[in-house]
Residue, then its C-alpha position, 0 to 999 in steps of 0.5 A: m195796925k200795922e204801919i204802912t209805907s208812902q209809896q203803899q199809902r200812895v196806891l191805898d189812896c188810889i184804890q180809895i179814890y178809883l172806889n168813890k170815882t168809879g164804883f169798883p175797884p182799880t185793876r193793876a194796870d189802872i194803879c199803875k197808869e194812876l201812879g207811874f208804875k212801869s210794871p203791873n209787879s209793882a203795884e202787885t207788890h204794894l197790893r200784896a204787903l196791904e193785904k199783910k198788914g190788914f189794910i185790903s183784902i185780896e179776892k182770888g180770880t178776878s182782876r178787880g177783887i181789891s176791897i179796902t178792910n181799914n176805914q178809921e181814917y174817915p168820918t163818923n157823922n154817919d147815917e143809916y142808909p136800908v139795905i134791900g136783899l132779894v126785891a119782890a116781884g112787882s114791888p118798889t125796890l124800896a119796900e119795906e118787904n125788900i128790905e132785911k136790915t139798915i146799916n150805918c155809914p158815913n155819909s162822906f164815905f163815897e165820892s157821891n150821895f146815895d140812898y140805899f144798899l144793895k146786896v149783890k146776888g150771884l157772879s155777874m159782875k165779879d171781873a168788876g169786882i163785885m161779888e156776892d154779897d157786897l153791898i153796893a151804894v145805889k144812888k137813885t138816878t135815870d140820869v146814867k151814860n154807857g159804862d155806868i154800872v146800873i141796876a135795871r128792873l125788867e119786869d119783875e127782875v132786878t139786876v146789877k149790869f154795866f149800861k151801854r146804849k147801842s142806839p135810841k132804841i136799843v140798850e145792851l146790859e153787859p155783865a163783867n163775867e165771860e160766863f154771862e151774855n149781854i141783856i140786849i133790850n129793845l125799847e120799843q118791845d120791852e120795858l126798861h126801868i133804871e132804879g139808879k146807878s152804882v156809886g161805892l161798894l162795901r165788902k162785909n169781911 
């Protein structure tokens, strides 16, 4: 692995901190805001250098398609976490039949503790940097706020979307892809179960 400059290290640290705090990668504009760059071109230059040196990968066609590929500096005290694939209709998310495998992950890898990984299906969240087959680190909780990326169950379907409470009775689940429509739930008529929220992301390269 090639060495990086101090500015490139700042950008790399910014990406990791943003991932830890929000569960998804920053945009070029976010990096500029955090590090005081005057132009997105400055962020882009450092990102391309980091990609060339093998520290990150950049997914084309999405503003948040940045993932870190080198995590050697992070702690190695690992825990086993289940990876949930396609959730069988009517079964609890963590039911044995839904667990594809378990993987080791440093238990302090993300800023928040978490309970399992969910394997992403489809591209409804691609503009949030979440691509098909990515692994979302899920913290089991019903304590969510507007803007959180939540894992929600609607009848027998589990979906990953941004959470927006429009009123005490109305919740919108918002994709991060203009090709998909918002899901509007009237809580007086429909059942919505929040299974947890995303606190981080892993991408297998």
